[in-house]
C-alpha positions, 0 to 999 in steps of 0.5 A, a space after each residue: 500500500 502507498 504510504 500516507 506521506 506519498 498521498 499527501 505529497 501528491 495532493 500538495 507537492 508544494 509542501 515538499 518542493 515549494 513553487 517549482 523544481 529546476 534541473 539542468 540536463 547535461 550531456 558529456 558533463 555540459 549543460 544542454 537544457 533544463 527541466 522545470 516543474 511548477 506547482 500552483 494551487 487550484 480549486 480542489 487540487 494542484 496544477 503541475 506544469 512540466 517543461 523541458 528544453 534541450 538544444 544540441 549544437 555543433 559549432 554554431 549550428 543547432 543539430 538537435 532540439 527537443 521541447 516538452 510541455 505538459 500541464 496536469 491537474 491533480 485532485 485528491 492526490 490523483 491525476 484528473 487531467 493532462 495535456 502534453 505537447 512534444 516536439 522531438 526535433 520536428 517530430 511532434 506528438 500531442 497527448 491528452 488525458 481527460 476524466 470519464 465516468 469509468 476512469 480516464 480517457 487517453 488520446 494520442 494525436 488524432 487516434 481514437 480515445 482509449 479507456 484507462 483505469 485510475 490511478 494513472 501516473 505520468 512519467 514526470 517523476 516528481 511524484 514518488 507515489 508512482 514508484 508503487 505502480 506496475 504501469 505508467 503513462 509514458 508522456 513522450 510517446 503516449 503509450 501505457 508502459 508496463 514496468 517493474 520498479 526496483 530500489 537500486 543503489 543508495 549513494 551520495 548525490 551532488 546537488 546545488 543544495 549540497 550532497 544528499 543521500 539518495 536511492 536510485 530506482 530502476 525501471 525495467 520492462 517497457 520503459 528503461 530509466 532510472 530516477 533518484 529520490 532522497 527517501 521514500 517519505 520525502 520524495 525529493 528528486 535529487 539529481 541536479 544534472 540529469 543526463 541526456 544521451 551519450 
């Protein structure tokens, strides 16, 4: 069962993170972009806007650009609405999640909407309550990814706020990635420089 602390953070992430989270995105130890999550109170819940911008250059030319913008509404700790716009170097995708009588409705681009049961956790990773799920919404592709999430190593992570002891959680299955949190009951994403590509 999900801890009470996880539900309370999902209900009001501002209590943990403040108004926003900002992370540099690095490639070969050099910043190439930024990820930002902003939290705003709304009637009956909280609004979360997550944006990512990445630009790779060779000499003076831009060789790759990635832009991501998602706007989510969370009510009583559960996702109720989501819109995502992705521009992956010109390859664009639109994802929407809307409330329905029997759960949620997921639409990717112009495809026919599909029914999705609650709860649904998008892969924005600020909400550590999603670590207990076996299925997540990949907000880059719009696919529902079946995953297994396991706690990995615990290590000291350098952040702009100092060194923090954090645990790495590894996703396997349809989605393979890792995220860092400084404790199950704190849910703070620790890595100040997230790495992009090799």
